[in-house]
LOVEXKOL-997212 format. One record per atom (N, C-alpha, C): x, y, z. Coordinates in steps of 0.001 Angstrom, whole numbers, plus 524288, in hexadecimal, padded with zeros to 5 digits. Layout:
XYZ...
# end
This chain:
57C89EE6227AAFE577E6EE5437AE39575D2EE0747B0CC5744FEE2487B4E656FF4EDBD27B93956D3DED8217B35D56FE2ED4237B4F956BDEECE227B2CB56DF4ECB2C7B69056952EC82B7B5F75685BEC3C57BAA056CAAEBFA87B84F56CE2EBF267B2E25712EEBA657B0C9574B9EBAE87AF43575D0EBE257B1A157E3DEBE557B17557DC8EC3CC7B64758570EC0B87B757586D9EC1F37BBF958797EC8917BAEB587EEECB887BE6358920ED1307BFD258C97ED0727C38E58FFCED54A7C4875948AED6697C86A5940FEDCC17CA9C59373EDC507CE6159397EE1607D05A598B8EE29E7D3AF59C02EE7177D2E75A06FEE9C67D55E59E31EEDA67DA1459F5BEEC6A7DE5459E2AEEF437E1125A1D1EF2947E52D5A253EF8A77E51D5A542EF8F77EA495A392EFE017EE8F5A63EEFC2E7F2DE5A35DEFCD57F8E35A82CF02477FB8B5A541F05E47FC765AB41F09947FF8F5A7D2F0CD4802575A427F0B9C805715A18FF0EEB80A215A48EF122280E245A772F0DA680E645AB1EF0FF1813715AF2AF0E65814205B030F097A817665B6FDF09BA816E95B755F0355817445B504F01558118C5B7E1EFD4180C4F5B44AEFDC9809DC5BA81EFBFD805975B8F0EFBB37FFF75B786EF63F7FE835B4D0EF7177FCD45B213EEFCA7F9285AFCFEF2447F4F55B25FEEDCA7F1605B09BEED297EC5F5AFFEEE5E57EAF65AAB6EE6DE7E9935A8E3EDF547E9495A732EE1377E3A35A779EDB167E1E15A3D1ED86E7DC315A1F4ED2617DE5459B6AED5EF7DB0959746ED1697DBFA59499ED0627D8BB59477ECA187D97459185EC8677D33358C80EC88C7D2CE587CCECAFC7D1C158305EC8F07D0A758105ECB4C7D60F5836BED1107D9085807DED1427DD28582F7ECFA07E25A583E2EC9FF7E3BB5841FEC5FC7E7475890BEC3E87E83458B5CEC5007E36658FC8EBDE47E41059447EC2C77E4CE5970BEC3817E8DD59A5AEC5DE7EADC5A083EC3057E7405A25AEC6137E3DA5A7F6EC3BE7E0C65ACEAEC6567E4265ABD2ECAFF7E5C15B068ECDA17EA025AD7AED2A17EE1A5B0A5ED3407F13E5ADD4ED5E47F4D45B4D7ED7DB7F6C75B62AEDB667F6515BC19EDD0D7F7185BABEEE3087FB7C5BB16EE2ED800CC5BA20EE6F1805E15C035EE855807005C224EEC7B8069F5C6B5EEFDC808D85C501EF42480BD85C669EF190811D85C3F5EF42A816615C8A3EF733818E05C54BEFC9781AA25CA59EFFE881C235C8E2F006D8228A5C92BEFC50824335C843EFBEA82A215CDF8EFDB882D1A5D147EFA9082B255D6A0EFCAC82CAC5D834F01B382CDE5D724F0593828115D761F0AB58277C5D4EBF0D1F82BCC5CE4CF0CE682D095CCBFF0FB982E695CD86F0EB1835065CF96F08E68381C5CE56F085583B595D14DF0CD683FCF5D6C7F0FDD83E135D9ACF11948404D5D5DBF1886841675D1A2F19FF83EC95CE80F1DAD840FD5C8E1F1D37842CD5C8B3F17B5842875C43EF16558466F5C09EF14E38437F5BECAF162883D705BAB3F162483A635BA6EF181B836F55B893F1855832835B9A8F1A5B82DA15BA6AF1E3E82B585BEABF1EC782A0B5BF6CF24E38295B5BD44F2554820BA5BA90F29A6822585B868F272D81BB75BB8CF2B4D8172F5C023F2C2781A795C32DF2FEE8151C5C867F2AB0812BE5C800F2905818E95CC3BF2446816E65C9A6F1F26814B45C610F1DE7816535C203F1A3E811E75C26FF1BA180D705C1B9F1FC380A255BF40F20EF8057E5C75BF203E803145C996F23BE805635D01AF20A78048F5D09BF1A9B802BE5CEDCF18E2806BC5CF9AF12E0806515CD14F11778021F5C8F5F12AD801A55C4B2F11D97FC8B5C7E6F10457F8CE5C961F15FB7F75A5CC40F174D7F1BA5D119F13EC7F1075D2BEF11567F46A5D776F0FE57F4655D81FF0AB07F3C35D298F0AF67F4615D305F01C27F52B5CD8AF00A17F0565CA39F04A37EE635C645F02DB7EA895C5FEEFF687E6875CB67F01ED7E2415CD2CF00877DE985CF08EF92C7DFBE5D1A7EF7E57E3405D629EF4A37E57C5D12BEEF417E5A95CD73EF0C87E9B65CA48EEFC87EB125C657EEBE77E4B25C452EF13D7E43B5C148EEF6F7DEF65C3D7EEBE27D9C75C96DEEC177D9715CB56EE9497D6D75CD6AEE2AA7D8845CCA3EE3E07DDF35CCD6EDDCA7DF0D5C837EDBB47E10B5C487EDE5C7E06C5C104EDC687E0C25BCB4ED80C7DBED5BEC6EDC477D7755BE34EDA757D3065C211ED69C7D1615C68BED5D57D4BC5C919ED16A7D2075C804ECC207D6AB5C527ECC9A7DB5A5C3DCEC7E77DEE75BE61EC4ED7DB5C5BC5EEC9EA7D9825B6D4EC8237D60A5B825EC52D7D25A5BBCEEC61C7CE125BE5AEC3797CA685B9C4EC4BB7C6DD5B9BDECBE57C6625B5C6ECD3F7C2CD5B7E8ED21F7C0DB5B6DCED26A7BCCE5BA03ED8067BA4C5B5A4EDD167B9B45B922EE0B07B7F25B433EE5717B7E25B1B7EE50D7B46F5B2A3EE2F27B1CE5AEFAEE3417AB8B5A855EDF207AD0B5A918EDB717B1E65A552ED8C07B4645A343EDB7C7B6C35A354EE0377B95C5A066EE2887BE1859B99EE60F7BAA7595BBEE54B7BBAB591B5EE6D97BA575917EEEC527BC635905CEEB5D7C1AC58FEAEF1137C44E593FDEF1CD7C89559418EF6957C9CB598A9EF8937CEAA592A9EFABE7D2B3594AEEF8C87D7E559199EFAD87DBF159598EFD537DF9E593CBF01ED7E149596EEF035C7E69E59353F07317EB15595ABF05CA7EFC859264F085F7F3A359123F0DE37F30B58DBFF0FD07F0CE58CE7F15E77F09658B26F172E7F71858916F16357FBD058897F17B38009058569F14E58027A58556F14C9808F25889BF180B80A5758E6DF17B980C7758FA1F1B0F80D7359561F1AFF80F3B597E8F20DD810F659D1CF210F810F45A1D5F25468110B5A1E8F260480B815A15FF2B0C80BFB5A254F2D69804805A460F2C60802BC5A9C5F2D74805C35AF06F2D7C801CC5B061F28747FEDB5AEF2F249A8057F5B01DF1E1D804145AB65F1C6F7FDE65A68CF1D797FF585A329F1BA67FA145A41AF1E117F6765A8C7F23BA7F4F55A970F270E7EF995AC8BF22B27EE735AECAF208E7EF655B31CF1C597EDAA5B10CF195F7EB805AE75F154B7ED855ABCCF11687EA735A801F126F7E4905A6BAF184F7E7345A2E9F194C7E4645A54DF1B827DD6E5A961F1B5F7DDF35AC66F1F8D7DAF55ADD9F1A0D7D68B5AEDCF157E7DB535B2F1F10F67D8A75AF36F0EF17D3FA5AAA2F0F1E7D62C5A5B5F0A7B7D5A45A432F0EC37D06C5A3CDF12D77CFA55A15CF15E97CB515A5D9F15FE7C6E55AA19F15D47C8965AFF4F13FA7C47E5B032F11347C32B5AE64F0D037C5FA5AD2AF05977C2535A825F06417C0815A40BF07977C03D59F14F089D7BEEC59F7BF09BA7B97F5A254F0ED67BA005A31BF11797B4625A5E9F0FA07B0095AC20F0D1B7B1F55AE48F0A5F7AF1F5AC62F05007AE3D5A95AF03557B0895A831EFD647AEDB5A2BCEFE827AA8E5A009F03037AB8E59ACDF03CA7A8D4598AAF005D7AB39595F5F003A7B0BD5934AEFD897B378590F5EFF627B80258B75EFEFC7B9EE5896CEFFDF7BC8158B1BF02F57C1E258A05F064D7C46158DDAF084E7C9985867EF077D7CC465893EF04FB7D1905847FF03C17D58F586D2F06CD7DAD95828DF0B0E7DD3A5847BF0B597E196581F4F0B217E68358463F087A7EA3958157F041E7EEEF580B5F05457F1AB57C19F05247F39A57CB7F06F37FBD257F45F03267FF1858265F0532801D5586BBF0303806CB58199EFE32807F457ED3F010B80A2057D10EFC4680D1D577B0EF93F80C58575AFEFAB08077457414EF7E7803B057856EF35D8033A57D55EF498801FC5812EEEF6F8021F580CDEEC328062858026EEFB1809CB580C4EEBC88106B57DE3EE63380F6557832EE8B480E6457386EE5C880E9C5750FEE32180B1957755EE3D5804E757518EDFDD8024257948EDB99800E657D09EDCCF8065158191ED868805D057FB7ED4808077C57A46ED3F480B435779DECFC480B6B57768ECC688060457536ECE35802715745CECB2F7FDDA5788EEC9287FB9457D91ECAC57FC67580F2EC69D7FA5B58266EC1CF7FE5657EB7EC224802385802FEBBF48035D57AA7EB96F8065B57630EBA1280329570C3EB80C8028456B6EEBAC08011E567A9EB9697FE9156478EBC0F7FD1756114EBFC8801EA55F71EC35C8009555CF3EC889803ED55848EC83C802D6554D2EC634808DE54FA7EC7558075C54BFEEC96C809C0548D8ECCA8805155465EED27F8063253FDCED018807C553E99ED35480B87541A1ED85E80DFD54529ED7B68121F54A2EED9818112554E74ED93E8152C5502EEDD35818F255079EDADE81C895521DEE0CC8226B559BFEE0C18220355B2CEE4A381FDD56050EE4B18221A5636BEE7F48243B56528EE5818283856845EE8BB82D6F56DDCEE9A282CE756D7FEF01782BF357285EF39A82A305767BEF41F82FAE57B0FEF1E982DAF57F21EF23F8338158525EF45F832CD584A1EF9C88319F58A09EF9EC830DC58BFFEFF7083348591C7F003A8316F59378F0432833CD591A1F098D833EE58F93F0A1382F8A58C6BF0FF382E5058464F0CF982ED45838FF093982D1A57CE5F09D882C4F57CE2F06868319B5771FF07468344757332F01AC835F456F58F03AB8346156CE0EFF0A8313656777EFE8E82EED564FEEFC9282DB856033EFB5F82DAF55DD9EF78C82CA555804EFA17828F855BB9EF7038244555807EF5E281DEC5569FEF36A81C185503CEF32B819ED54CD9EF1438196854D45EEFA6812A554D09EEBA08122F54E8DEEA4280C035498FEE73280B1654498EEA45808A954003EE8EF808DC5408FEE587803285440EEE47B7FE0354568EE3027F9E154B02EE47B7F96154C36EE1BD7F4D455318EE2177F2E1553DCEE76B7F296556D2EE9057F2DD55A25EEE537F3105559DEF3647F4205518AEF0F87F79354E54EF6437FAD2550E0EF7DB80029551FBEFC13800D85546BEFB3780799552A9F00168098854EFDEFE5C8107254BBAF0496812C054DD3F02BE8171755126F07A28176A552E0F07C881E1454D32F07D28220354FDDF049E8257B54A64F05A782ADB54D18F06CB82E29551A7F05E882F5755570F0898834F1559EDF09AD833FB55B5AF0D4C8360456216F0DEB836275639BF10F583A9356967F115183B0356ABAF132D8403F56A01F17D183FB7569FFF19DC845EA5686AF21B0845EF56D87F23EF8471E57175F20F98492D57813F234484A22579D2F20108476E57E9FF1CA984B3B58387F1969849AF57FADF1306847EF583E9F141984263581B7F0EE283FE75828EF09598431A5826CF056784354584B9F00E3847AD58A61EFF938471F58BB2F0073843AC592A3F00A2842D1596C4F01EC8436659214F08258429159565F0D75847345958DF0BB784DE159232F0A2084F5F590CBF08F38537C59432F05178553F5952CF02A88510A5981DEFD478549959F67F00228526B59F43F02E484F4A5A57EF049D850565A574F08F7854805A360F0C53856305A2C8F0F2A85B425A3A9F0CB485FB659FD6F097C860935A040F0567865555A637F02AF865AF5A82BF00AE860F55ADADEFDF6860255B0F8F017C860EA5B0C5F06CC85FBB5B584F0B5F860275B46DF0C3C8667F5B113F0C208680D5B01DF0D5E86F065B3C4F09228730D5B1B2F038386EA55B5A7F0038872385BAEEEFF1786F385BD1CF04BB86D3E5C1F8F03E686A295C33EEFF89867945BFA9EFDE18631C5C006EF952861FA5C2C8EFCC085AAD5C5B2EFB8F8575D5C7B9EFC7B852F85C2A3EFD3584E7B5C2FFF015C84D1B5BF8AF01A4846415C0C0EFCC8842175BBD5EF99E8408E5B696EF97F841C25B592EF722846DF5B27DEF99684B635B21AEF76584FDD5AD05EF2E2851185A9BDEF23484CB95A43EEEF1E84CF05A803EEC3484D6C5AAA2EE86C84AF05AA91EE2C984B335AD64EE0E9851FA5B1C7EE5CB851FF5B249EE4AB857C65AF5CEE50B85C7D5AB5DEE7EF85CA95A609EE6B185FA45A35BEE26B860405A26BEE02385ACB59FE2EDCEA85AF65A2AFED78D85D555A7A8ED7DB85BFE5AA0AED43085DEF5A8F5ED29E864655AB56ED6E2866D65AB93ED70786B035A67FED55286D2B5A2E0ED91486B5F59B8EED6B386BD959C0DED0A986C9C59E72ECD17867E559C2AEC7EB8678E5A025EC71686D505A502EC8D186F655A710EC45A872A95A5D1EC5C48767F5A228ECB34879F55A14CECBA887D4359D7EEC8B487F4559D49EC7BC886C959B67EC3B7888AA596C4EC81188B91598ACECD3388E6C594A9ED07988FBA591B4ED37488BD358E96ED6C088C2558C08EDAAB88B1E58B2FEDF9988E9B58CB8EE5E788C9658B0CEE88088EAB5860BEEA4B88B8D5802AEEA8D88CC657C81EEAD788AFE57B34EF2418887857A18EF3AF885685775FEF8538827F57428EF91687FDA57432EFE16880E556D9FEFD5287DC656D01EFDA8877A956881EFC3587683565B6EFB3E8726D56286F009A86F245638CF00F286B3B561EFF06078686255C8AF04A78638A55925F03D38676F554B0F02488625D55281F05618602C55306F0BE88617654EA0F0F4485F4B54A87F0FE085FE75484DF136A85D1054065F10FA85EA953F60F0B3C85C1E53C08F0AE385FDF539C7F063785F6E538EDF02BE858A3538ACF0749855BE5357AF04E7851B253B1DF041384C7053F1DF088A84F2D542E5F09BF84C0C546BDF059A847E854915F05DB8457554C51F01A38439B55127F07418428955200F0A89845B5556D4F0C028446955B15F0AE38477056196F0B05846E756321F0A1784B7356709F0EE784E1A56895F0DA0853BF56C73F12458545E5705DF1024858E1574A2F11EE8577357790F0DD785B0857C66F118C85FC257B69F182F85E7357E5DF1B0E860D557CE9F1B908677057758F19328682057751F164386E4857A3CF12EF870AD57A72F0F1D86BE857DF2F0A1B86E4F58424F0B288708658513F0ED686A055898FF0FBD869C358B45F11D88706058973F16A98732F58AB3F1A1D8767458965F16D587A94585FBF12B087C9C58590F10988803758B46F0D9687F7058C03F0B8487D0759305F086887D015957DF0BC187E7B5978CF0F1887AB659BFAF154A87F305992DF15F28853359509F15BF8870C59208F17CD88B63595D1F12CC88F175951DF0E3788DD5596D3F08D88911A59B39F086A88F8F59F95F0BB488B275A4B0F0C3688B2D5A6B8F116B88EB75A41EF125F88F965A367F19DA892A95A53CF18D4898025A17FF150F89AA559F19F123D8A05A5A4DCF0FC48A0F75A571F0B4389E0C5A85DF094789F875AF88F0C468A0F25AE11F106089D3D5B436F12B089F7A5B388F15068A3E75B0B3F18748A5B35B054F1DD58A91D5AF33F1A108AEFC5AE2AF14148AF565AE42F116A8B3315B469F0DF28B2595B779F0E378AEC85BAF2F0A3D8AD9B5BC78F057A8AE705B7D7F050F8AC575B5B3EFFA18AC185B747EFCBA8A5AD5B87BEF8D08A5B05BAC3EF5CD8A1AC5B4E6EF36689C225B479EF6FA898A15B1E0EF5198954D5B200EEF66893735ACFCEECC8893CB5AC4EEE839891AD5AAC7EEAEB88C335AE26EEA1B887D85AC7AEEBB6882CC5AB16EE7FB87FA35AABAEE32F880CA5A7C3EDF2487DCA5A2DCEDEA68802F5A104EE0CB8846D59B10EE14F88607597ACEE43E8845D59A6DEE8B7884E359AEBEEE20880E659880EED5C87B4F59C15EEBB58788059B60EE96F874145970FEE5928722D595EAEE2D1874FB591A8EDE7E8774858C40EE1D08771258C6BEE46C87AFC58970EE88987A9D58639EEB5C8765958B7EEEC8D8728D58880EF1288700C58761EEF7186978588D3EE9D186AEC5881AEE760865715833CEE46A865A95816EEE2A286BA757B90EE0A586CE957711EE63A86B0B579DAEEA1786D9157629EEE5E86C7157541EEFBB8650D57995EEF9A862DD578A0EF07D85F955766CEEB9285B7D57760EE87E85C3257615EE3B0858D45709CEE14785A1D56F22EE3EA85F1C56866EE28285FC55654AEE6B185E6056643EEA4B85E785652DEEE8E85AC4562B0EEE9C8546456709EED2E85295567B3EEF4584B7856413EE7E084B5F565C1EE54984C9B5615EEDDF884ABC55CB2EDE7884CC055B4AEE1D08522E5578DEE113854505536DEE504850595551BEE9A984ED255259EEDE484B29552A5EE9AF8430D55672EE680842F055582EE56983D8A551AEEE12683ED3550DFEDCCE842FC54DF8EDA59843E25484BEDCCE845D454792EDF8D84570541B4EE28284709540E0EE2CD8415554482EE6D683FA654400EEACA8398D540DBEE33183616543ECEE104836FD542A3EDB42832E453F55ED991833CE53A70ED9388393053652ED747838A053159EDAB58374D53428EE03D837D852FD6EE45B836EF52EF4EE4ED8312D5331EEE37D82ECE531E8EE2AB8286653250EDE5E826E653195EDB66829E65306DED5D78271453524ED313821A5539C1ED5B78237253C9EED3938201453EE8ECEEA81D9D54289ECB7481BC354220EC7C281A535487CEC50781B2B54C0BECA5381C8454F7CEC89081E8C55314ECCBC8214355710ECCD4824C855B04ED0A682589560F4ED0E18239B561EFED3A082202567B4ED33F8207A569DCED8238249556EDEED6FD825F95721CED9F4828DE5767CEDB75826AC577C1EE053824FC57BDCEE25981F5D57F50EE5D38254E584AAEE565821685874CEEB9C823F958B22EE8E082744590FDEECFF8272259518EEAFC82B59593D7EE8738309D58E72EEBD58336D59051EE8C6838C758BF7EE4D383790589A4EE21E8334F5896CEDD238340758D4AED8C5834D0590C3EDAC283404593BBED68B8341E59815ED55A83B1659443ED83C83E80593FCED9538452259044ED2D0846F15946BED0C7847465919AECB3084A2B58C73EC9F684D6B58E1DECDA3851F05878FECE5C8555558319ECEA8851CF5847BED2CD84F2057F14ED4B684AE657DBCED053847A457F8EECE428460957EF4EC906842DB57BAAEC5438456F58005EC3908492257D3EEC04B84D0B5775DEC04584EAB57692EC3F6850D057139EC7BC8533756DADEC75284FBB56F40EC98084B2656BEDEC9158456556A2DEC5078432C56D2CEC28F841E856B73EBD06840C8567FEEB8C68467D568B1EB9DA849C8567C9EB84D84E3C560C0EB9BD84E8655F82EC06484DB955B10EBF0284CA1557CAEBD618477A55B61EBF23843AC558F8EBCFC83EC9556BBEB7CD83D1A55B78EB46784159559B4EAE99841C5553C3EAD168441B55473EB0238487754EB5EB10384C065491FEB19C84955549BEEB5DF845475456EEB872843105445AEB5BE83DE0547B4EB11783C89547F8EB054838A55482DEB2F58346C54ABBEB59F833AB54C86EBA7B82F1E55389EB8C282D2F55210EB7F282949557E5EB6CB8267A55AC1EBC538261055FA4EBA24826305645DEC087827CC567EFEBFF48254056A2DEC1F2822BB56E47EC27181DFB57369EC5D78214A5772CEC3E5820F757B43EC87A8234557F70EC66B81E7858324ECB8F81C665882AEC9BE818BB58BBCEC6BF81CCF59054EC4C08195659473EC3C281CA95977AEC8D581E8059CF8EC7078221759F04ECBD6823155A075ECF4881FE65A101ECC1881B815A423ECF08817285A09EED3798144359B3DED303814F45975EED667811B5595FAED8A2813CB5968BED88681A9D593D7EDC1381E77596BBEE19981E7159AEFEE1BE81BF459DE8EE77D81EBD59DB0EE8A88181559F25EECD4817025A0CAEF31E812705A203EEE8580CA259FF6EED07808E35A2B4EEA25805155A068EEAF0800275A25BEE9C57FA9A59FEEEEB217F6C059B4EEE7EE7F5A059D22EE0287F6BC599CEEDD297F3685926DEE0917F5F859160EE27E7FC5858DA1EE52E7FBF758C0CEE89C7F8BD58F2EEEB167F87C58CB4EEDC27F43658C13EEE267EECF58D68EE9C57ED6658CF8EE4D97E7CA5861DEE4247E89F586EBEE1897EB77582E5EE0577ECDE57D03EE2DA7EDFC57E08EE6D67EFD057937EEB8E7F1A757B03EEEE97EBBB57D00EEDEA7E90F57CEFEEEDE7E2D157A0FEECB07DECB579B7EE8B57DF6757757EE3A37DDD457185EE5007DCBF56EB1EE4F17E15E56A0DEE8567E0B956942EED0B7DC9A56DD8EEF977DC4A56A56EF4007D98C56CF9EF2E57D35457072EEF247D0BC57441EECCE7CE6C56EE3EE8EC7C98B56BBBEE7477CCAD566D2EE3467CB70563C3EE7EF7C85956236EEC547CBA155E43EEF467C9D15600CEF5197C60F56453EF4797C34C566C6EF6597C063565C2EFC327C227566E6EFC0B7C76556847F01C67CC6E56E22F021F7CCEC56FABF055C7C88F57453F079C7C73E5729CF0DC07CB0857AF8F0FA67CAE457948F14537CC9E57E50F185A7C9C757CC5F1DBC7C835580E8F20AD7C549585A5F205F7C7CF587D1F21CA7C34C58F83F22367C3A458F58F27E57C52B58AF6F2B097C84A58C79F307B7CBA258A1CF2CF47CFD0588E6F2A677D14A58935F28597D7D958BB0F2B3D7DA6B58AFCF2D187DFA858E13F2F727E40258EE7F2AB97E74B591FEF2B5C7EB4E59033F28E37EDDD58E3DF2C9A7F3F15898AF299A7F83C58646F2A197F99E58749F28F07FFE458A53F2C53803F058A31F2888808335886DF280880BD158284F2B0580A0B57CD8F29AF80DB1579EEF278580AE957A44F25688063057779F20D9803A0571E2F1DD18042056E21F21D18062F569CDF1D01808165696BF1748805455674FF13C08075156701F103980695561F1F0E54803EC55EF3F0FDB806CF5592DF0F01804BB55936F12137FDC855AA9F16437FDB755AB6F18DC7F70F55E12F155B7F3E75614AF10D17F650564AAF0F197F3975618DF088C7F03955BA9F085B7F430557FCF03BB7F1E75565CF00DC7EAA255757EFE687EA77556E2EFC6A7E49455122F00567E2535500AF006A7DDF754BD4F03837DC1F54720EFF8D7DC7E5419AF00DC7DEAC53F0EEFE5D7E1A953CB4EF9587DD6D53D4BEFDD47D87A5395BEFB267D1BE53F0CEF5067D1B3542FFEF4597D1D2544EFEF0EA7D22E5441BEEC7D7D3DA544CAEE68D7D176543A3EE2DA7D4395483BEDE227D55A54C35EE0A27D0D954FD2EDA1A7D03455278ED9747D58455282ED36C7D650555A4ED0D37D98C55299ED08B7DE7654F0FED3907DE5254B50ED17F7E3B654A8FECD137E59454B5EECBDB7EA75549BAEC7187ED81544D0EC6197EE5D
# end
């Protein structure tokens, strides 16, 4: 059990989508190993993730990845104090592979099981690189999520804004597909936007004046309209200028709403989280805005932005230190609510 005077080791498993990952983390912060097996090459030929194939690939690789993670950490199974696993959200078949593996390990080792929220993992990846100052505002940007999450205290999650249609990562991938880039297309659009000199100006979707929600369907449609216009006129499309216009619109809206929310709720820190946090344009603009506002900003390194098990261990540590464990009859939950995963209000272990 948790003791501030002795080291403890969490083994974490992440299989929510198309990465199989296992990590060993000491004391909730020191990453001893963080193995990630990506399925991008497998899914690229289909233009996106095929759930059934993703599940099969997880089954094929989970045991080998776990064994290698333990070897790289130089930690034996007898030293593992708890097993954490992504319980949701995600693809149900993919989640089930990790959940079954984690249950088996926890039962065999007679150690606690900690079902962990995937987005909480993305948020608390920041804790692996620095202290989180509360209250904090998390801008979550990924393939399946675009959310503004207020953290009033450690392990407390309150969603104040979310996407009404496509997440920002989905919008990037759909625009990339229209520009004939391979999956995953987001990095290609980001690179092209950085290289562009001209810009095709596109609309900004701010929604209602007081709303913190997001919508990218109109922006995506505007991109497709520009492509169709060029095709109908027989003109050569300036793909770089279009990519720059798309990125400028998307980034301006998400960062603008994040900064407005930070001011309204009086937070002490901004956190950037999720796979799209690797986007150079987004990182640069948010960094500049936070610097101008005198607001500290935490952004994980690229290796901790995409799905990985170290971030799951970082979030699970919140529950470990409070003794909030999960029953072995836990089920994978593809629609798992983030706010419901918050730590118990009465617990105060490790508050900053």
